[in-house]
N, C-alpha and C positions, 0 to 999 in steps of 0.2 A: 525451612531452609531459606536463608536470605539470598537474594540474587548476587552473583559475583560482581566485584567491582569492574566497571568498564574500563578497558584500556584507554589511555589518553586520547588516542585518535578517534575512538568511537564517542567518547565524551564530546569531542568537538563537532561530530557530524550528526549525532542522533538527536533529531528534533522533529516536530511535526512538519511533514512535507518532504523529508529526506527520501531520496530514491536510492535504493540498493539494487544491484544486479547480482543474482545468485540462483542456484538450483534449490528447489524446495521439495521436500519429501512427499508432499501431497499432489504435485504435478507430475503426471505420468510422461515426462520428457526428460531426457538427459541434458537438455539445453537449459542454460540459465534464463531467467526472466527478470523484467523490471517490476519491482515492488515498491509501493509508496507507503511510508509510515504515516498513519492518520491519527494516531493517539494524540490527545490534547497535550499530554505531559509524558512523552515516552521515557524521559530520564528517570522517572519515579515509578514507572509501571514494570511489573515482572513479565508482562506479555505484550508483544507488539502486535497490532492489528494492521493487516496489509491487504489492499486490493492488488491485483496483478494487472499489469498492462499487456494488452494483446494487440498485435498488428492486424489480426484477423477481424477487422471491424464488422464487415457484413455478416460473417458467421455468428459473432456474438450478438449482434442486433437481431438476427433471425431467431436465435435460440431464446432470446429474452423478450420477444415481441409482445408477449402477454403481460409484461411487467411495466410499472410506470416509466415513461421515457427519461425522466430525470435521474433514474438509477444507472444510466449508461452515460459516462462522461468521456467525450471524444476530445483528444488533444492533438493539434496539428504541430508539426515541427516548427513552425513559425512562432508558436506559443512557448514551446519547450524544445530548444535546439538539441538536446541530448537524444531525442527520438528522430531517427532518420525517416520514419514513416508515420502516417497518421496512426494513433494508438488509442485504444479504448480501455477505460477502466470499468469493469463490471462491478458495481457497488452492491450487487446481490450475492456475491460470493467473496468472502473474506478469508484470509489465511492467517494463521497464528505463527509467531516466532517467539520463543522464549528468550530472555536475555542470555541464558546459558548457550542456546543455539547460536545466537548472534555473535557472541564472543568466540565460540568454537569456529564458526565460519571465518571470522576475522583472523584468528590465529593461524588457520590453515590456508589462508589466502584464497578462500572460496567466496569472497564477498568483495564487490566493487562499489565504491561510493560515487554518486553523480550529484550534480547540482540539485538544489531543492526545487520542488514544484513551485511555480508562482502561487501566491496566496489566492488569486481568483480561481485557479484550478482546484486547489485544495479545498476551498469553500464549497465548490460544486460537488466534489467527492463526498464531503461531510453531509451535504444536503441529500445526495443520492443515497447514502447509507441510511440516513434517518427515514427516507421516504420508502426504503425497501421493505416489503412484507416478508421477505425471506431471511432477513438478518435478525439474529437473536438480540433481544434487548440487552443482554449482558455485554455484547460487543459494543453497542451503542453507548454504553456508560463510559467507555474509554474516550469518547469523542467530546468535543465541546457541546454544551447543550444546544438543542435545536432552538432556533430563533422563534420568538413568539409572533 
């Protein structure tokens, strides 16, 4: 089955670094969360690969203290004004969102678009995912190649 055509508004916003705010079926909370699209070419992928942003920085750091430090990317509101608090992206846990789910969330107004992450933060997340021993290689194939 080929992916559905993206509505025009999603065509305009869907790119590497886009931040969406929505509820995800795999997060045991009814609250929406910030997710960053990290695919190198999300317009042509059937699956979006997304780390989630958390304001619980110390909790995430404590839970992941045995993993490489570069797999935890902390973003200050000064770097990304759409975050009101310091936010951490755990590059050791990624979420999937199919194009079909994205379109459905958009159509039911369950998705909010935010400004893109700055390239410097996006590159840290890519490096963090590549450095993670917990992320499956299949997910890493959606990212730009690791720099040599």
